[in-house]
N, C-alpha and C positions, 0 to 999 in steps of 0.2 A: 496626040496626047501620050505622054510617057507613063510607063508603069511606075508606081511607087517602089522604091528600093526596099527590100526586106532588111530588117535589122538583124545583124549577126549578134545574137544575144551572148554567145560564147566569147566573142572578141570584146564585147562591151563588159562582160563580167571580168575578163582578164584585165582590162584597163582599169575598171573600178577597184578591183582587189589588188592591183599592182603586181600581178604575177604573170609570167609567161609559161606556156606549157613546155616543159623540159622533161624528157624521160628519165633523168637521173633519179628522180624521187622514187621510182618503182622499186629500185634496189633496197630502199629503206622502208618500204610500206609493210606494215604489220599484217596486212591481209594476205601477203604472199606466204605467210607462215600458218595460215588458217584454212579451214575447209572452204574452198571456193563456192560451194553451194550455199553457204550461209549468206553470201553477198548477192544472191539471186533467188530470194525466197519465192516459193510458189504462191499463188493467190490464196489468201487466208492464213499463210504462215507468218509468224512474227519476224521482223527484221532486227529484234533486240540484240541478238548475238553479234551480228555484224556492226551494229551501231556502237556497241560496247567496245569493240576492237578499234573502230574509228575514233572513239572518244579519247583514246590514249596514243593514237598514232602520230608520230612526229611530222608526217608529211600529208596530213589530212587536207590542208588548204591547197596544196599542189594537186592532190587527187580531185578535189572539188573543182578546181580550175579546169583540169582536163575534162571532167564530166560536162562542164558548162561550155567548153570550146570545141568538143569533138562529138561526132555521132556515136563513138564507142561508149560514151557515158550516158546514153539515153535510157539504159535499162539497169536495174539493180541498185545496190547501195554503193555510193561513191562519196568520199570525203565526209562521211557522217550524215549523208542526206539520202532520202528516198526519191523516187521519181516524182512524187507529188511535191516534195520539198523543193526540188529543182525547178519544177513548173512555177511554184510560187515565187521563187527568186527571179526567174525570167520575167514573170509578169511585173514584178516590182522594178526590175532594171529597164523594162520596156516603157515604164511610166504609167502602167495601168493603175488607176486610182485604187488605193488600198481597200475601199469598201465596195468595189465593183463586183465581187463574187456574191451572187445572191445568197442570202441567209447567213452570211459571215459577219462577225463583229469587227468593225474597223480597227479598234485598238488591239484586239486579239490577233488579227492578221499581221498588224505592224509589229507586235511583240514577237510573233513567231518568226518573222523575217529577221529581226534583231538577234534572236537566240540562234537561228541557223548560222548567220554570219559570224556571231561570236564563237560558237562551238567549232566553226571551221578555222578559227584562228585569225580572223580579220581584226585589225587594230580598232579600238574603241572610237578614236576620232574619225576613221574612215567609215565605220558603220553609221555613226551619227550623221555625217555628211550625206551618205547615200540614202538613208531612210528619211532624213529631214527632221531629226530630233536633236535634243541636246545630249552631251556625253552622259549627263546625270540620268537621263531617261534610258540610255543604253545600259548603264550600270543597274538601274532598278529592274529592267526587264530580264537581264541575265540573272540577277540575284533571285528574282521571283521564280525563275525556271530551274533553280537549283545550282546556279553558279556560285561556288563557295568562295573562290578567290578570284576576284575581278581585278585585272590589271589594266591600267591605262598606258598606252604607249608614249604618252607625253609626260615625262617625269622630269 
């Protein structure tokens, strides 16, 4: 009997998001101009400062892709996501049913995944296909989470 192969969640994320890990982005990353300790908050400290930097960073999606594809991205804030955010994305990419986490609301978890991918810069059609919802649902979830200007990549 053969062992089941482990899913490489990082490679899967790179395929889904359509990005390869390429170190060029590090030169443009806004975090390089910020206090590095903000991106590795201690337990109980808020990650808000780092997340605010990521929210306006032009290479946040590349950063998130690296976090999802390498062991280096297992701790701290990467691409506008916390460790818990990336675990949720990995569960979703692995096909774990959205309602599988005890005590969590299925719609809430789905919308959280949509917002994480949206804030990381993934195109609306790709988010819709990955999460299994319509583009309209992606727009609604992003708007409800405070996305003021929602752009669809299919224009």
